[in-house]
TORKOLKOL-107703 format. One record per residue: residue in three letters; x, z, y of N, C-alpha, C, O in turn. Coordinates in steps of 0.2 Angstrom, whole numbers, padded with zeros to 4 digits, always signed. Each point is the difference from the previous one (the first is absolute). Example, Ala and Ser with C-alpha at 12.3 -4.5 7.8 and 13.67 -1.06 7.14 Angstrom:
BEGIN
ALA+0066+0039-0028-0004+0000+0006+0004+0000+0006+0005+0003-0001 SER-0007-0007+0006+0004+0001+0006-0004+0003+0005+0003+0001+0006 
//
This chain:
BEGIN
MET+0067+0019-0089-0007+0002-0002-0001-0003-0007+0001-0006-0001 ILE-0003+0011-0004-0002-0002-0006-0008+0001-0001-0002+0005+0002 SER-0001-0010-0005-0007+0000+0000-0002+0000-0008+0003-0005-0004 ILE-0008+0009+0002-0002+0000-0007-0008+0000+0000-0003+0004+0003 ALA+0001-0009-0006-0008+0000-0002-0001+0004-0006+0003-0002-0005 LEU-0008+0006+0005-0002+0003-0006-0007-0003-0002-0005+0000+0004 PHE+0005-0003-0010-0005-0005-0002-0001+0000-0007+0004+0000-0004 SER-0011+0001+0002-0002-0001-0007-0006-0004+0000-0004+0001+0004 ASN+0003-0005-0009-0006-0004-0001-0006+0004-0003-0005-0003-0001 LYS+0006+0009+0000-0005+0005-0003-0001+0005+0004+0005+0004+0002 SER-0011-0002+0000-0002+0005+0005+0001+0007-0005-0001+0000-0006 GLY+0001+0005+0010+0000+0007-0003+0006+0002-0003+0000+0005-0004 VAL+0006-0008+0005+0006+0002-0003+0005+0004+0005+0005+0002-0002 GLY-0008+0000+0008+0003+0004+0004+0005-0003+0005+0005+0003+0003 THR-0006-0010-0001+0004-0003+0005+0000+0003+0006+0006+0001+0003 THR-0012+0001+0000+0000+0003+0007+0003+0007+0000+0004+0002+0004 THR-0005+0002-0010+0003+0007+0000+0008-0001-0001+0003+0004+0003 LEU-0001-0009-0006+0007-0001-0001+0003-0002+0007+0005+0003+0002 THR-0008-0007+0002+0002-0002+0006+0001+0006+0005+0005+0001+0003 TYR-0011+0003-0003+0000+0006+0004+0005+0005-0001+0004+0002+0005 HIS-0003-0001-0011+0005+0005-0002+0008-0002+0001+0004+0004+0001 LEU-0003-0010-0003+0006-0003+0001+0002+0000+0008+0006+0001+0001 ALA-0011-0003+0003+0001+0000+0007+0003+0007+0002+0004+0001+0004 HIS-0008+0004-0006+0002+0007+0002+0007+0002-0003+0004+0003+0004 MET-0003-0005-0010+0006+0002-0003+0006-0004+0003+0005+0004+0001 PHE-0005-0010+0001+0005-0003+0003+0001+0003+0007+0006+0000+0002 GLN-0011+0002+0002+0000+0003+0006+0004+0006+0000+0004+0002+0004 ARG-0005+0002-0009+0004+0007-0001+0007-0001-0002+0004+0004+0000 MET-0003-0010-0003+0007-0002-0001+0004-0003+0006+0005-0004-0001 ASN-0008+0005+0006+0003-0003+0007+0000-0007+0001+0004-0003+0004 HIS-0009+0000-0007-0001-0008+0001-0006+0000+0005-0004+0004+0001 ARG+0005-0009+0003-0006-0002+0005-0004-0005-0003+0002-0006-0002 VAL-0008+0008+0000-0005-0003-0004-0006-0003+0004-0003+0004+0004 LEU+0001-0010-0006-0006-0003+0003-0004-0002-0006+0001-0004-0004 ALA-0007+0008+0004-0005-0002-0005-0005-0005+0002-0002+0001+0006 VAL+0000-0006-0010-0004-0005+0003-0006-0001-0005+0001-0001-0006 ASP-0007+0002+0009-0006-0001-0005-0003-0007+0001-0004-0002+0005 LEU+0005-0002-0010-0002-0007+0000-0005-0001-0006-0002-0005-0002 ASP-0001+0011+0000-0006-0001-0005-0006+0001+0005-0001+0005+0003 PRO-0004-0010-0004-0006+0001+0004-0004+0006-0001-0004+0002+0004 GLN+0005+0001-0010-0004+0006-0001+0003+0006+0005-0003+0005+0001 SER+0009-0006+0001+0003+0005+0005+0001+0007-0003-0001+0005+0004 ASN+0002-0004-0010+0000+0007-0003+0007+0003+0002+0000+0007+0001 LEU+0005-0010+0000+0006+0003+0003-0001+0003+0007+0003+0005+0001 THR-0006-0009+0003-0002+0003+0007-0004+0006-0001+0001+0005+0004 SER-0006-0005-0008-0004+0006-0001+0004+0006-0003-0001+0006+0002 ALA+0007-0007-0005+0004+0005-0003+0004+0003+0006+0001+0006+0000 PHE+0001-0010+0004+0005+0002+0006-0004+0003+0005+0002+0005+0003 LEU-0008-0007-0001-0004+0002+0006-0006+0003-0002-0004-0001-0005 ASP+0002+0006+0009-0006+0004-0001-0006-0004+0003+0001-0005+0004 GLU-0007+0008-0004-0006-0004+0002+0000-0001+0007-0002-0005+0003 ASP+0004+0010+0001+0000-0001+0007+0005-0005+0002-0002-0004+0005 ASP+0008+0003-0008+0004-0005+0002-0003-0007-0002+0001-0005+0004 LEU-0004+0005-0010-0003-0006-0002-0005-0003+0004-0001-0006+0001 ALA-0003+0011+0002-0006-0001+0004+0003-0004+0007-0003-0004+0002 ILE+0009+0007+0000+0003-0003+0006+0002-0007-0001-0001-0005+0004 ILE+0004+0004-0010+0003-0007-0002-0005-0005-0002+0000-0005+0002 TRP-0005+0008-0006-0004-0005-0003-0007-0001+0004-0003-0005+0001 GLU+0001+0011+0002-0007+0000+0002-0001+0002+0008-0005+0001+0003 GLY+0011-0001+0000+0000+0002+0007-0003-0005+0004-0001-0006-0002 PRO+0000+0007+0009-0003-0004+0004+0004-0006+0002-0002-0006+0002 GLU+0009+0006-0004+0004-0006+0002+0002-0004-0007+0004-0004+0001 THR-0007+0006-0006+0001-0003-0006-0003-0007+0000-0006-0001+0001 PRO+0011-0004-0002-0003-0007+0000-0004-0002-0006+0001+0002-0005 VAL-0005-0007+0006-0004-0003-0005+0001-0007+0000+0002-0003+0006 TRP-0002-0001-0011+0001-0007+0000-0004-0003+0005-0006+0001+0000 GLY+0008-0005+0004-0003-0004+0006-0001+0004+0006-0003-0002+0005 GLU+0006+0008-0005+0000+0004+0006+0007+0004+0001+0001+0005-0002 ALA+0004-0009+0006+0006+0003+0000+0000+0005+0006-0002-0001+0006 ARG+0005+0007-0007+0001+0005+0005+0006+0003+0000+0004+0000-0005 ASP-0002+0003+0010+0007+0003+0001+0000+0007-0003-0004+0004+0002 ARG+0008-0003-0007+0001+0007-0003+0006+0003+0002+0002+0005-0003 GLY+0002-0007+0008+0006+0003+0003+0005-0001-0005+0002-0005-0002 SER+0002+0011+0000+0006-0001-0004-0001+0001-0008+0005+0000-0004 THR-0011+0002+0002-0002+0001-0007-0005-0005-0003-0004-0003+0004 GLY+0005+0002-0010-0005-0005-0003+0001+0000-0008+0005+0003-0002 THR-0009-0007-0001+0000-0001-0007+0003-0007-0002+0001-0004+0005 VAL+0000+0003-0011+0002-0007-0002-0005-0005+0002+0001-0005+0002 ALA-0008+0007-0003-0005-0005+0002+0000-0001+0007-0001-0006+0002 THR+0002+0011+0002+0001-0001+0007+0005-0005+0002+0000-0004+0005 SER+0006+0005-0009+0006-0004+0002-0002-0008-0002+0003-0004+0004 VAL-0007+0003-0009-0001-0007-0002-0006-0003+0004-0002-0006-0002 LEU-0001+0010+0006-0007-0002+0003+0001-0007+0004-0004-0004-0001 PRO+0009+0003+0005+0001-0006+0003+0000-0006-0004-0002-0005+0001 ILE+0005+0006-0007+0001-0006-0005-0007-0001-0003-0002-0006-0001 MET-0002+0012-0001-0007-0001-0002-0004-0004+0005-0004-0004-0002 GLU+0005+0006+0008-0005-0003+0005+0003-0007+0003-0003-0004+0003 GLY+0009+0002-0006+0003-0006+0003+0002+0000+0007+0001-0005+0003 THR+0001+0011+0000+0001+0000+0007+0008+0002+0001+0002+0000+0006 GLY+0002+0001-0012+0007+0001+0001+0003+0003-0006-0002-0002-0005 ASP+0008+0005+0006+0004+0002-0006-0001+0008+0000-0004+0003+0003 VAL+0008+0000-0008-0001+0007-0001+0001+0004+0006+0005-0002+0004 ARG-0008+0008-0004+0001+0004+0006+0004+0006-0003+0000+0002-0006 SER+0005+0001+0010+0004+0005-0002-0002+0007+0002-0003+0001+0006 PHE+0003+0004-0010-0002+0007+0001+0006+0005-0002+0003-0002-0005 ASP-0003+0007+0008+0004+0006-0003-0003+0002-0006-0006+0002+0000 PRO+0010-0001-0006-0003+0004-0005-0002+0007+0001+0003+0003+0005 VAL-0007+0000-0009-0002+0007+0001+0006+0004-0003+0002+0000-0006 GLU+0000+0005+0010+0005+0005-0002-0004+0005-0004-0004+0004+0002 ILE+0006-0003-0009-0002+0005-0004+0004+0006+0000-0003+0006+0001 LEU+0009-0006-0002+0005+0005+0001+0006-0003+0004+0001-0006+0001 ASP+0004+0010+0000+0006-0002+0003+0004-0004-0006+0002+0003-0005 GLY-0002-0010+0006+0004-0004-0005-0005-0003-0004+0002-0004-0005 LEU-0009+0004+0006-0005-0003-0004-0005-0003+0004-0003+0004+0004 TRP+0001-0010-0005-0005-0004+0004-0004-0004-0005+0001-0001-0005 LEU-0007+0000+0008-0005-0004-0004-0003-0006+0005-0002+0001+0005 ILE+0002-0007-0009-0004-0005+0003-0007+0001-0003-0001-0002-0006 PRO-0004+0004+0009-0007+0001-0003-0003-0006-0003+0000-0006+0003 GLY-0004+0007-0008-0004-0006-0003-0006+0000+0003-0002+0005+0004 ASP-0003-0009-0006-0006-0001+0003-0005-0004-0005+0003-0005-0003 LEU-0009+0007+0002-0004-0003-0005-0002-0007+0003-0001-0005-0004 ARG+0002+0003+0010-0001-0006+0003+0005-0005-0002-0001-0006+0000 LEU+0007+0008-0003+0005-0004-0003-0003-0005-0005+0003-0006-0001 SER-0008+0008-0003-0002-0005-0005-0003-0006+0003+0000-0005-0004 THR-0002+0005+0010-0003-0006+0003+0006-0005+0002-0001-0006+0002 PHE+0007+0008-0003+0006-0004+0002+0001-0005-0007+0005-0004+0001 GLU-0008+0006-0006+0002-0003-0006-0001-0008+0000+0004-0004-0002 ASP-0010+0002+0005-0001-0007+0000+0005-0004+0004+0002-0006-0001 ARG+0000+0009+0007+0004-0003+0004+0007-0001-0003+0003-0005+0001 LEU-0001+0010-0005+0007+0000-0003-0001-0005-0006+0005-0004-0001 SER-0010+0004-0002-0001-0005-0006+0000-0007+0003+0004-0005-0004 ALA-0007+0003+0009+0000-0007+0003+0007-0002+0003+0002-0005+0000 ALA+0002+0010+0002+0006-0001+0003+0006-0002-0005+0004-0004+0001 TRP-0005+0007-0007+0005-0001-0005+0002-0007-0002+0006-0002+0001 PRO-0010-0002-0003+0002-0007-0001+0002-0004+0006+0004-0005-0001 ARG-0006+0007+0007+0002-0004+0006+0007+0002+0002+0003-0003+0004 CYS-0001+0009-0007+0007+0002+0002+0005-0005-0003+0006-0001+0003 ARG-0007-0002-0009+0004-0005-0003+0002-0006+0005+0005-0003-0001 THR-0010+0001+0006+0002-0005+0004+0003+0002+0007+0000-0003+0005 GLY+0001+0010-0005+0003+0003+0006-0004+0001+0006+0002+0000+0006 GLU-0009+0000-0007-0004+0001+0006+0001+0007+0003-0001+0005-0004 ALA+0002-0005+0010+0002+0006+0003-0005+0006+0000+0002+0006-0001 ASP-0008-0008+0002-0006+0006+0000+0000+0002-0007-0002+0006-0001 ALA+0002-0010-0004+0000+0003-0007+0006+0004-0002-0001+0005-0003 LEU+0007-0006+0006+0006+0004-0002-0001+0006+0004+0002+0005-0002 ARG-0004-0005+0008-0001+0006+0004-0005+0005-0003+0000+0006-0001 THR-0006-0009-0002-0005+0004-0004+0003+0003-0006-0001+0006-0001 THR+0005-0010-0003+0003+0002-0006+0005+0006+0001+0001+0004-0004 THR+0003-0005+0009+0005+0005+0001-0002+0006+0005+0004+0004+0002 ALA-0010-0004-0001-0003+0005+0005+0002+0007-0002+0003+0004+0004 PHE-0004-0002-0010+0002+0007-0003+0007+0001+0001+0002+0006+0002 TYR+0002-0011-0004+0007+0001+0000+0002+0002+0008+0005+0004+0001 ARG-0007-0008+0003+0002+0000+0007-0002+0007+0003+0003+0003+0004 ILE-0009-0001-0006-0003+0007+0002+0005+0005-0002+0002+0005+0004 ILE+0000-0005-0010+0004+0005-0003+0007+0000+0003+0003+0005+0002 VAL+0000-0011-0001+0007-0001+0003-0001+0004+0007+0005+0003+0002 ASP-0010-0005+0002+0000+0003+0007-0001+0007+0000+0003+0004+0003 ALA-0007-0001-0008-0002+0007+0000+0007+0004-0002+0001+0005+0002 ALA+0002-0008-0007+0006+0003-0003+0006+0001+0005+0003+0004+0001 ALA-0003-0010+0004+0005+0000+0005-0002+0006+0005+0005+0003+0003 ARG-0011-0002-0001-0002+0004+0005+0002+0007-0002+0001+0004+0004 VAL-0001-0002-0011+0001+0007-0002+0007+0000-0003+0002+0006-0003 ASP+0001-0011+0002+0007+0000-0003-0001+0002-0007+0004+0004-0003 ALA-0009-0007-0001-0001+0002-0007+0006-0003-0004+0001-0006+0001 ASP+0001+0009-0007+0005-0003-0004-0004-0001-0007+0003-0004-0004 ILE-0009+0007+0003-0003-0001-0006-0008-0002+0001-0003+0004+0004 VAL+0001-0009-0006-0007-0002+0001-0004+0000-0007+0002-0003-0005 LEU-0007+0007+0004-0004+0000-0006-0007-0003+0002-0004+0002+0004 ILE+0002-0007-0008-0006-0004+0001-0005+0002-0006+0002-0002-0006 ASP-0008+0004+0008-0005+0001-0005-0004-0006+0000-0003-0002+0005 VAL+0002-0001-0011-0003-0007-0001-0006+0001-0005+0000+0004-0005 GLY-0006-0007+0007-0006+0001-0004+0001-0003-0007+0004-0004-0001 PRO-0008+0006-0004+0001-0002-0007-0004-0006-0002-0004-0001-0004 ASN+0006-0005+0008-0003-0006-0002+0006-0006+0002+0005+0002+0003 LEU-0007-0008-0005+0005-0005+0001-0003-0005+0005+0001-0006-0001 GLY-0004+0009+0006-0003-0004+0005+0005-0002+0006+0006+0002-0001 ALA-0009-0005+0006+0005-0003+0005+0002+0006+0004+0006+0000+0003 VAL-0009+0005-0002+0002+0006+0004+0006+0003-0004+0005+0002+0003 SER-0006-0001-0009+0006+0003-0004+0006-0005+0000+0006+0003+0000 ARG-0007-0009+0000+0005-0005+0000+0004+0001+0006+0006+0000+0000 ALA-0009+0000+0006+0003+0000+0006+0004+0007+0001+0005+0001+0003 ALA-0008+0004-0006+0003+0007+0000+0006+0000-0004+0005+0003+0002 LEU-0005-0006-0008+0006+0000-0004+0005-0005+0003+0006+0002-0001 LEU-0008-0007+0005+0005-0004+0003+0004+0004+0005+0006-0002+0002 ALA-0009+0007+0001+0003+0004+0005+0006+0005-0003+0003+0004+0004 ALA-0003-0004-0010+0005+0005-0004+0006-0003-0003-0001-0005-0003 ASP+0006+0008+0004+0006-0002-0004+0000+0001-0007+0002-0004-0004 ASN-0005+0010+0002+0000+0002-0007-0008+0002-0002-0004+0002+0004 VAL+0003-0002-0011-0006+0002-0002+0001+0005-0006+0003-0001-0004 LEU-0007+0007+0005+0001+0006-0005-0007+0000-0003-0005+0000+0004 ILE+0004+0000-0010-0006-0001-0004-0002+0007-0003+0003+0002-0005 PRO-0008+0001+0007-0003+0006-0004-0004-0002-0006-0004-0005+0000 LEU+0005+0008-0006-0003-0002-0006-0002+0006-0004+0003+0006+0001 ALA-0009-0006-0004-0002+0005-0005+0001-0003-0007+0001-0006-0001 ALA+0000+0011-0003+0002-0002-0007-0007-0002-0004-0002+0004-0004 ASP-0001-0009+0006-0006-0002-0003-0001-0008+0000+0004-0004+0003 LEU-0009+0002-0007-0001-0008-0001-0001-0003+0007+0002-0006+0001 LEU-0006+0009+0003-0002-0003+0006+0006-0001+0005+0000-0005+0003 SER+0004+0010-0003+0006-0001+0004+0005-0006-0002+0003-0003+0003 LEU-0003+0003-0010+0004-0005-0003-0003-0007+0001+0004-0005+0002 ARG-0010+0004-0002-0003-0006+0001+0000-0002+0008+0002-0006+0001 GLY-0002+0011+0003+0001-0001+0007+0007-0002+0002+0001-0005+0004 LEU+0004+0007-0008+0007-0002+0001+0001-0007-0002+0003-0004+0003 GLN-0006+0002-0009+0000-0007-0002-0003-0005+0005+0002-0005+0000 ASN-0007+0008+0003-0003-0005+0005+0004+0000+0007+0000-0005+0003 LEU+0002+0011-0001+0004+0001+0006+0006-0004+0000+0002-0003+0005 GLY+0002+0004-0010+0007-0003+0000+0001-0008+0001+0003-0001+0005 PRO-0007-0003-0008+0001-0007+0001-0003-0002+0007+0003-0004+0003 THR-0008+0008+0000-0002-0001+0007+0005+0001+0005+0001-0003+0005 LEU+0002+0009-0006+0006+0002+0004+0005-0005+0000+0003-0002+0006 ARG-0001-0001-0011+0005-0005-0001-0002-0006+0004+0004-0003+0003 LEU-0010+0001-0004-0003-0006+0003+0001+0000+0007+0002-0004+0004 TRP-0005+0010-0001+0000+0001+0007+0007+0000+0003+0001-0004+0005 ARG+0004+0007-0008+0006+0000+0002+0004-0007+0000+0003-0002+0005 SER-0005-0001-0010+0003-0007-0001-0003-0005+0005+0004-0003+0003 VAL-0010+0003-0002-0003-0004+0005+0002+0002+0007+0002-0005+0004 TRP-0001+0011-0002+0002+0002+0007+0007-0002+0001+0002-0003+0005 ARG+0003+0004-0010+0007-0001+0001+0001-0007+0000+0005-0003+0003 GLY-0008-0001-0008+0001-0007-0001-0003-0005+0004+0003-0005+0002 ALA-0010+0006+0000-0004-0004+0003-0002+0001+0007-0001-0004+0004 ILE+0001+0011-0002-0002+0002+0006+0005+0002+0005+0000-0002+0006 LEU+0005+0006-0008+0005+0003+0004+0004-0005+0004+0001+0000+0005 PRO+0001-0006-0009+0003-0005+0004-0004-0003+0005+0003-0004+0005 GLN-0009+0004-0005-0005-0003+0006+0000+0005+0006-0003-0002+0005 VAL+0005+0008-0006-0001+0005+0006+0004-0002+0006+0006+0000-0001 PRO-0008-0001+0006+0004-0001+0006+0003+0006+0003-0002+0005-0002 PRO+0008-0006+0006+0004+0006+0002-0004+0005+0004+0002+0006+0000 GLY-0008-0008+0003-0003+0004+0005-0005+0005-0004-0003+0005+0003 ILE+0002-0006-0010-0004+0005-0003+0004+0004-0005+0004-0002-0004 VAL-0004+0009+0005+0004+0005-0004-0004+0000-0007-0006+0001+0000 ALA+0010-0003-0005-0003+0000-0007+0005+0003-0005+0006+0000+0001 PRO-0009+0003-0006+0004+0003-0006+0004-0005-0004-0002-0005+0000 GLU+0007+0007-0002+0004-0004-0004+0001+0002-0008-0003-0003-0004 ASP+0006+0009+0003+0001+0002-0007-0006+0005-0001+0000+0006+0002 VAL-0005-0009-0005-0007+0004-0001-0001+0001-0007+0002-0003-0005 MET-0006+0009+0004-0003+0002-0007+0005+0000-0006-0002-0002-0005 ALA+0008+0005+0007+0004+0001-0006-0002+0005-0004-0001+0006+0003 PRO+0000-0006-0010-0002+0005-0004+0005+0006+0000+0005-0001-0003 LEU-0007+0007+0005+0004+0005+0000-0001+0004-0006+0005+0003-0003 GLY-0010-0003+0000-0001+0004-0006-0008+0003-0001-0004-0002+0004 TYR+0003+0006-0008-0006+0003-0001+0000+0008-0001+0005+0002-0002 VAL-0010+0001+0004-0001+0007-0001-0006+0002-0005-0005-0003+0001 ILE+0006+0006-0006-0005+0002-0005-0003+0006+0002+0003+0005+0001 ILE-0010-0005+0000-0004+0006+0001-0003+0002-0006-0004-0003-0003 GLN+0006+0009+0000-0003+0003-0006-0008+0001+0001-0002+0002+0005 PRO-0001-0004-0011-0007+0001+0001-0002+0008-0001+0004+0004-0002 THR-0010-0002+0004-0003+0006-0001-0001+0001-0008-0004-0004-0003 MET+0007+0009+0000-0001+0001-0007-0006+0004-0002-0003+0004+0004 ARG+0000-0007-0009-0006+0004-0003+0002+0002-0007+0004-0004-0003 LEU-0008+0009+0001+0002+0002-0007-0002-0005-0006+0004+0000-0005 ASP-0008-0004+0007-0002-0005-0005+0004-0007+0001-0001-0005-0004 ARG+0006+0005+0008+0004-0006+0001+0007+0003+0002+0002+0000+0005 PRO+0002+0001-0011+0007+0003+0001+0004-0005+0003-0001-0006+0001 VAL+0007+0008+0001+0005-0004+0003+0002-0006-0004+0001-0006+0003 ASN-0001+0007-0009+0002-0006-0005-0005-0006+0001+0002-0006-0001 ALA-0008+0007+0003-0004-0005+0001+0002-0005+0005-0002-0006+0000 TYR+0006+0008+0005+0003-0004+0005+0006-0003-0001+0003-0005+0004 ARG+0001+0007-0009+0006-0002-0002+0001-0008-0001+0005-0003+0002 ARG-0010+0000-0005+0000-0007-0001+0000-0004+0006+0003-0005+0001 TRP-0006+0008+0005+0000-0004+0006+0006+0001+0004+0003-0004+0003 LEU+0000+0010-0004+0007+0002+0003+0005-0005-0002+0004-0002+0003 THR-0004+0001-0010+0005-0004-0003+0000-0007+0002+0005-0004+0000 ARG-0011+0002+0002-0001-0007+0002+0001-0002+0007+0002-0006+0002 ILE-0002+0011+0002+0001-0001+0007+0007-0004+0002-0001-0005+0004 PRO+0006+0007-0007+0007-0004+0002-0001-0007-0002+0003-0004+0004 TYR-0006+0002-0009+0000-0006-0003-0005-0005+0005+0002-0005+0002 VAL-0007+0008+0000-0005-0003+0004+0003-0001+0007-0001-0005+0003 PHE+0004+0010+0000+0004+0000+0006+0005-0006+0000+0000-0004+0005 HIS+0004+0004-0009+0005-0005-0001-0003-0007-0001+0003-0005+0003 ASP-0008+0004-0006-0003-0006-0002-0004-0003+0006+0001-0005+0003 ALA-0006+0010+0000-0005-0002+0005+0003+0000+0007-0001-0005+0004 VAL+0005+0010-0003+0002+0001+0007+0007-0003+0001+0001-0004+0006 LEU+0004+0004-0010+0006-0002+0001+0001-0007-0003+0005-0004+0001 ASP-0010+0002-0005+0001-0007-0004+0006+0000-0004+0003-0005+0000 GLU-0002+0010-0004+0006+0001-0004-0003+0002-0007+0002+0006-0002 PRO-0006-0010-0002-0002+0003-0006+0005+0001-0005+0005-0004-0001 GLY-0006+0009-0003+0005+0002-0005+0006+0003+0002+0004+0001-0004 THR-0004+0002+0010+0006+0003+0003+0000+0007+0000+0005+0004+0001 ALA-0011-0001-0002-0001+0008+0000+0001+0003-0007-0002-0003-0005 ALA+0004+0009+0005+0000+0004-0006-0004+0006+0001+0001+0003+0006 GLU-0003+0000-0011-0004+0007+0001+0004+0005+0003-0002+0004+0004 ASP+0009-0004-0006+0004+0006+0003+0004-0003+0006+0004+0004+0002 THR-0006-0009+0001+0003-0003+0006-0005-0001+0005-0002-0006+0001 ARG+0000+0011+0003-0005+0000+0005+0003+0000+0007+0000+0004+0004 ASP+0004-0010-0003+0004+0000+0006-0004-0001+0006+0003+0001+0005 TYR-0009-0003-0005-0004-0001+0006-0005+0006+0000-0005+0000+0005 GLU+0005+0005-0009-0004+0006+0000+0003+0005+0005+0005+0003-0002 ILE-0008-0003+0008+0003+0005+0005-0001+0007-0002+0004+0004+0001 ALA-0010-0002-0003-0002+0007-0002-0007+0000-0004-0003-0005+0000 THR+0002+0011-0003-0006+0001-0003-0002+0007+0003+0003+0005+0000 LEU-0009-0006+0003-0003+0006+0004-0006+0003-0004-0004-0004-0003 ARG+0004+0011+0002-0006+0003-0003-0006-0001+0004+0001-0001+0006 ASN-0007+0002-0008-0006+0000+0003-0001+0006+0004-0001+0005-0003 TYR+0001-0005+0010-0001+0006+0003-0008+0001+0003-0001+0002+0006 GLN-0003-0005-0010-0007+0000+0002-0003+0007+0003-0004+0000+0004 SER+0006+0005-0008-0002+0007+0002+0002+0002+0007-0003+0004+0003 LEU+0009-0007+0000+0002+0002+0006-0003-0005+0006+0001+0002+0006 MET-0003-0007-0008-0003-0005+0005-0005+0002+0004+0000-0001+0007 SER-0005+0005-0009-0006+0002+0004+0003+0005+0005-0002+0001+0005 LEU+0007+0004-0008+0002+0005+0005+0004-0004+0005+0000+0002+0006 ALA+0004-0007-0007+0004-0003+0005-0004-0004+0005+0001+0000+0006 HIS-0007-0003-0009-0004-0003+0005-0003+0005+0005-0001-0002+0006 ASP-0002+0007-0009-0003+0005+0005+0005+0003+0005-0001+0002+0006 ALA+0008-0001-0008+0005+0003+0004+0003-0005+0004+0004+0001+0005 ARG-0005-0008-0006+0002-0005+0004+0008+0000+0000+0003+0000+0005 LYS+0000+0001-0011+0007+0000-0001+0002-0003-0007-0004+0000-0004 PRO+0010-0002+0003+0002-0002-0006-0001+0005-0006+0001+0006+0002 MET-0002-0008-0008+0000+0005-0005+0005+0005-0001+0000+0006-0002 PHE+0006-0009+0003+0006+0004-0001+0002+0005+0006+0005+0004+0000 ASP-0010-0004+0005+0001+0005+0006-0006+0006-0001+0000+0004+0005 LEU-0004-0005-0010-0005+0005-0001+0003+0007+0000+0005+0002-0004 THR-0009+0003+0007+0002+0007-0001-0006+0004-0002-0005-0002-0001 ALA+0006+0009+0000-0005+0004-0002-0006+0000+0005-0006+0001-0002 ALA+0008-0002+0008-0006+0000+0005-0004-0006+0000-0006+0000+0002 ASP+0008-0005-0006-0003-0006-0001-0004+0000-0007-0004-0005-0001 GLY+0004+0011-0002-0003+0000-0007+0004-0001-0006-0002+0000-0005 ALA+0009-0001+0006+0004-0001-0005+0003+0006-0002+0005+0002+0002 LEU-0009+0002-0007+0002+0007-0002+0003+0000-0007-0001-0005-0004 GLY+0004+0010+0003+0003+0002-0007+0004-0006-0003+0005-0003+0003 SER-0007+0001-0009+0004-0005-0003-0001-0007+0003+0004-0005-0001 THR-0008+0004+0006-0001-0006+0003+0006-0001+0005+0002-0006+0001 GLN+0002+0011+0001+0006-0001+0004+0005-0003-0004+0004-0004+0003 SER-0003+0006-0009+0005-0004-0004-0001-0007-0001+0004-0004+0000 TYR-0011+0002+0000-0002-0007+0000+0002-0003+0006+0002-0006+0000 VAL-0003+0009+0006+0002-0002+0006+0008-0002+0000+0002-0005+0003 ARG+0002+0010-0005+0007-0001+0000+0002-0006-0005+0005-0004+0002 LYS-0008+0003-0007+0001-0005-0005-0002-0007+0004+0004-0005+0000 CYS-0009+0005+0004-0002-0006+0004+0005-0001+0005+0002-0006+0001 ARG+0001+0011+0002+0005-0001+0005+0006-0003-0003+0003-0005+0003 ALA-0001+0007-0008+0006-0002-0004-0001-0007-0002+0005-0004+0000 GLU-0010+0002-0003-0001-0007-0002+0000-0005+0005+0002-0005+0000 PHE-0006+0007+0006+0000-0005+0005+0007-0001+0004+0002-0005+0002 ALA+0002+0011-0002+0007+0000+0003+0004-0005-0005+0004-0004+0003 GLN-0005+0005-0009+0004-0005-0005-0002-0007+0001+0004-0004-0001 LEU-0011+0003+0001-0002-0007+0001+0003-0003+0006+0002-0006+0000 ALA-0003+0010+0006+0003-0003+0006+0007-0002+0000+0003-0005+0002 LYS+0001+0010-0006+0007-0002-0001+0001-0006-0004+0005-0004+0001 ARG-0009+0003-0006+0001-0005-0005-0002-0007+0004+0003-0005-0001 VAL-0008+0005+0005-0002-0006+0004+0006-0002+0004+0002-0006+0001 LEU+0001+0011+0003+0006-0002+0004+0006-0002-0004+0003-0005+0002 GLU-0002+0008-0008+0005-0003-0004-0001-0007-0003+0004-0004+0000 ARG-0010+0003-0001-0002-0007-0003+0001-0005+0006+0002-0006-0001 LEU-0004+0008+0007+0001-0004+0006+0007-0002+0001+0002-0006+0002 SER+0002+0011-0003+0007-0001+0001+0004-0005-0005+0005-0003+0001 SER-0009+0003-0007+0003-0004-0005-0002-0007-0001+0002-0004-0004 THR-0007+0002+0008-0003-0006+0000+0003-0005+0005-0002-0006+0001 
//
C-alpha cells in the first residue's frame, strides 16, 4: 500500500478537486484506490456522495453524536471511528469504507472531526513520554486507514487534508508515506509553501526521532512519513487585464522555495531544473460546475451532461492531463 496526502497551506488551490480526479484516474488505470477525507470541511465526501447518501451517513437516525455512542453496523465516518477515543471509552472503531465504483472506495469525512482537534493537540507532547493513550490518539487516522485498506485490498491511498497546520492536519499527514502539494502561481501560495515546509520537517523530525522509538509493539504506528513527493501547479484563471506573464515571476520562484522550505536544501534549485514539479494543470473552472451537477469527474463529461461543441475538446484535454499526472505520480513514487 502506498499512501499520498494532498496538502496545501492555502485554501482554494484545488486540493480536493485534485484528490477526487486522481482517485478516479488511478481506478481506471486498474489500481485499487482508497480515498480518505480527513478535512473537517468534508468537501471530498460531498464530491463522491449525493445528498441522499450524505443524509444517511451524516444525518440518519443511527448517526452518533459526541457523548452518545450508537451502533451503525458496517459503515461509518472518520468521526464515528474516533468516537470511543473522544469519549474516553476505548480505541478506534473499524468500518467498511464506502464503495464508489469497482476498485474505488471512500472513508467519508465528517464535520464533527473538528472537535477532535483539542484531543489530538493535547496528545502530541505526551507521545514523547510513550503514554499509550496519547499514542493511540495520534495514530488513530493511520490505523483507520491501514484497517480500511486491508479490507478492500487497496494499493493506493489518497488522503485529502485541510488547508491548515493544526493538530488534525498533523495527524492526517502522519498517516501518509508521501505528501503532494498543489500550488497556484501566486504570492499567497508561495508564502503558504514557505510556512508549510519547515512545519512538515519539524513534525517528521519529532515523530521519527522523539516519538516513534517510544511506541510499544502493541500499537500500529507509521514509520516512513511525510516524504515530499513534489508539487502540482494549478494555472490561474486568465483575465484580459492580467496576462500570463504576470505570473511568470511566481513560477520561476517555486523551485527555489520548494528546495529551501520543504527540502531544507537552499540554493540547490535552478529555474530549468524543476525536478519536483510533477505537472502543471490548466484551470478547468468552466467544467467544474458541469461535473458537480453530473456527479462525475470532469474528464468523463459528455454532451448529455452539457459539455457541448468545443467544450468536448476541453474535456479531452482534461482527460489527457490527468492521465499524464497519474502516470508522473507513479513514476515519481517508483524513483523515491
